[in-house]
C-alpha positions as CSV (number, residue, x, y, z in Angstrom):
1,M,97.2,67.7,105.4
2,Y,96.0,71.2,106.5
3,D,92.9,73.2,105.9
4,Y,94.7,76.6,105.7
5,L,98.2,78.0,106.1
6,T,98.6,81.3,107.8
7,V,101.6,83.3,106.6
8,G,102.3,86.0,109.2
9,A,101.2,85.9,112.9
10,G,100.3,89.6,113.2
11,L,96.8,90.6,114.5
12,L,95.0,89.4,111.3
13,G,96.9,86.2,111.0
14,A,96.7,85.4,114.7
15,I,92.8,86.0,114.9
16,F,92.1,84.2,111.6
17,T,94.1,81.2,112.9
18,Y,92.4,81.3,116.3
19,E,88.9,81.4,114.8
20,A,89.8,78.7,112.2
21,A,91.0,76.4,115.1
22,R,87.8,77.1,117.0
23,K,85.9,75.7,114.0
24,G,88.0,72.5,114.0
25,K,90.3,73.6,111.1
26,R,94.0,72.7,111.0
27,C,96.0,75.7,110.4
28,P,99.7,76.0,111.0
29,V,101.3,79.4,111.2
30,I,104.5,80.7,109.8
31,D,106.3,84.0,110.4
32,K,109.7,85.3,110.1
33,R,109.7,86.6,113.7
34,P,110.1,84.2,116.7
35,H,106.8,85.5,118.2
36,I,103.1,86.1,117.4
37,G,101.5,89.7,117.4
38,G,103.4,91.4,114.6
39,N,104.0,95.0,115.3
40,I,101.8,95.1,118.4
41,Y,103.9,92.4,120.2
42,T,104.8,93.2,123.7
43,E,107.3,91.7,126.0
44,S,107.7,91.9,129.7
45,V,110.7,93.8,131.1
46,D,110.9,93.8,134.9
47,G,107.2,93.2,135.1
48,I,106.3,96.1,132.7
49,S,104.8,95.4,129.3
50,V,107.0,97.1,126.6
51,R,106.1,97.3,122.9
52,K,109.0,95.9,121.1
53,Y,108.3,97.8,117.9
54,G,106.9,101.1,119.4
55,A,103.5,102.3,120.0
56,H,100.6,101.4,117.5
57,I,97.1,102.7,117.2
58,F,94.4,100.1,116.5
59,H,92.0,102.0,114.2
60,K,88.7,100.1,114.3
61,S,85.2,101.5,114.7
62,N,83.5,98.1,114.1
63,K,82.1,97.2,117.6
64,A,82.2,93.4,116.7
65,V,85.9,93.5,115.8
66,W,86.7,95.7,118.8
67,Y,85.0,93.1,121.2
68,C,86.7,90.2,119.4
69,V,90.2,91.6,119.8
70,N,89.5,92.7,123.4
71,Q,88.7,89.1,124.3
72,L,92.2,88.0,123.3
73,A,94.3,91.0,124.5
74,E,93.7,94.3,126.3
75,F,93.5,97.4,124.1
76,N,93.2,101.0,125.2
77,N,90.5,103.2,123.5
78,Y,92.7,105.8,122.2
79,V,91.4,108.4,119.6
80,N,94.1,110.3,117.6
81,P,92.9,113.9,117.3
82,P,94.7,115.2,114.2
83,V,95.0,119.0,113.8
84,A,96.0,121.5,111.1
85,V,96.4,125.2,110.8
86,Y,94.2,126.7,108.1
87,N,93.7,130.4,107.6
88,D,95.9,131.1,110.7
89,E,93.5,129.0,112.8
90,L,94.1,125.7,114.6
91,N,91.4,123.2,113.4
92,N,90.5,119.7,114.4
93,M,91.0,117.8,111.1
94,N,87.7,115.7,111.6
95,T,85.7,118.8,112.2
96,F,87.6,120.7,109.4
97,F,86.9,117.9,106.9
98,K,83.1,117.7,107.7
99,T,82.8,121.4,107.4
100,R,84.5,121.6,104.0
101,V,82.5,118.8,102.6
102,Q,79.2,120.3,103.7
103,A,80.3,123.6,102.2
104,G,80.7,121.7,98.8
105,C,84.5,121.8,98.6
C-alpha cells in the first residue's frame, strides 16, 4: 500500500516525491524514461555535465522554491532578456511592457 503515486520524475515529480518521503510517506515513482530529472536531466560525458535534452531555463522568482531546488541540484541564475523592435527602435520587452501598461495601452 502506498500514500501517493508519482507519475513522471521531472522536476515537479522528483521534488514532490522527495518531500513526501521526508514526511514518511510511501511514494513510488514511474516514468517512461530510464532516469529522473525530466528535460533538465544531465549526464556525464568525459567528466563534463551535458544536458541530454538541450538547455532549459528554470523560471522561478519565488525565493523559497529557488532555495529548495538549489539544495538538490545546482542551478545558474540566468535571466532571459527578450528584446523587440518597435518604431524602428530596439526595446527590452520587460521595459517596453511596463511602459505601455503605464501609458494605458
